C-alpha positions as CSV (number, residue, x, y, z in Angstrom):
1,M,28.4,16.3,13.8
2,K,24.3,15.1,12.5
3,K,24.1,11.1,11.3
4,N,23.3,10.5,8.4
5,R,20.0,8.3,8.4
6,K,19.4,5.5,6.2
7,I,16.3,6.4,4.0
8,S,14.0,2.7,3.1
9,L,12.8,2.6,-0.2
10,R,9.5,0.5,-0.7
11,R,8.0,-0.5,-4.1
12,C,4.8,0.1,-4.9
13,V,2.1,-2.5,-6.0
14,G,0.9,-0.3,-8.5
15,C,3.0,2.1,-10.4
16,S,6.5,-0.5,-9.6
17,E,8.3,2.5,-8.5
18,M,10.5,2.7,-5.9
19,K,10.0,5.7,-2.9
20,P,10.8,6.8,0.5
21,K,8.4,4.2,2.4
22,N,7.0,7.6,4.2
23,E,5.5,8.3,1.1
24,L,4.0,5.3,0.8
25,L,0.7,4.1,2.2
26,R,0.8,0.5,3.5
27,V,-2.2,-2.1,3.5
28,V,-2.0,-4.9,5.4
29,K,-3.2,-8.7,4.9
30,T,-4.3,-9.4,9.2
31,P,-3.9,-13.3,10.2
32,E,-7.5,-13.3,9.9
33,D,-7.3,-12.8,6.4
34,E,-8.6,-9.2,6.5
35,F,-7.1,-6.3,4.7
36,L,-6.3,-3.3,6.5
37,L,-4.8,0.8,5.4
38,D,-2.0,0.9,7.6
39,E,-1.5,4.4,8.6
40,T,0.9,4.1,11.1
41,G,2.8,1.6,9.4
42,R,3.3,-0.6,12.5
43,K,0.3,-3.3,12.3
44,N,0.9,-6.7,12.6
45,G,0.9,-9.0,9.1
46,R,2.2,-9.1,5.9
47,G,2.7,-5.4,4.1
48,A,2.4,-4.0,0.7
49,Y,3.2,-0.3,-0.2
50,I,0.9,2.2,-2.4
51,C,1.2,5.3,-3.9
52,V,-0.9,7.8,-2.5
53,S,-2.9,8.2,-5.5
54,S,-6.3,6.3,-6.8
55,E,-4.7,6.0,-10.5
56,C,-2.0,3.4,-8.5
57,C,-4.9,2.1,-6.9
58,E,-6.3,1.3,-10.3
59,K,-2.9,-0.2,-11.8
60,A,-2.7,-2.5,-8.9
61,A,-6.2,-3.6,-9.5
62,K,-5.1,-4.7,-12.7
63,N,-1.9,-5.4,-13.3
64,K,-2.4,-7.7,-9.6
65,G,0.1,-6.2,-7.8
66,F,-1.6,-6.9,-4.3
67,Q,-2.0,-10.9,-5.4
68,R,1.7,-11.2,-6.2
69,S,2.3,-9.2,-2.9
70,F,0.0,-11.4,-0.6
71,K,0.3,-14.7,-2.9
72,Q,-3.7,-15.2,-2.9
73,E,-6.9,-13.7,-4.7
74,V,-8.0,-10.0,-3.3
75,P,-11.7,-8.8,-3.5
76,A,-12.8,-6.1,-5.5
77,E,-14.5,-5.0,-2.7
78,V,-10.6,-4.4,-1.0
79,Y,-9.9,-2.1,-4.3
80,E,-12.7,0.1,-3.6
81,K,-12.6,0.6,-0.3
82,L,-9.0,1.2,-1.0
83,I,-9.7,3.9,-3.7
84,R,-12.1,5.7,-1.1
85,E,-9.9,6.0,1.7
86,I,-7.1,7.2,-0.7
87,K,-9.3,10.1,-2.6
88,I,-9.9,11.0,1.7
89,I,-6.2,11.3,2.0
90,E,-5.1,12.7,-1.3
91,K,-8.0,16.0,-0.1
92,R,-6.2,16.7,3.1
């Protein structure tokens, strides 16, 4: 008999939709105040989740989703870097 595993849901900081954790990207703020894209989902630090779409990233920048999650100002270059990396992932 197969056990039903609970699917972890997370909220996208861009569109605010609840989605399975494995469909979202995790952005991490490390203890050194560095912002990284965490594709493994296991890096140390405070995490926030976003859909794999550049539109959601632009929404997150507009509605300050990451600022709320990380409780600090997020530089514009972090959003630019994130959008570039998401576009690469979207092409896969």
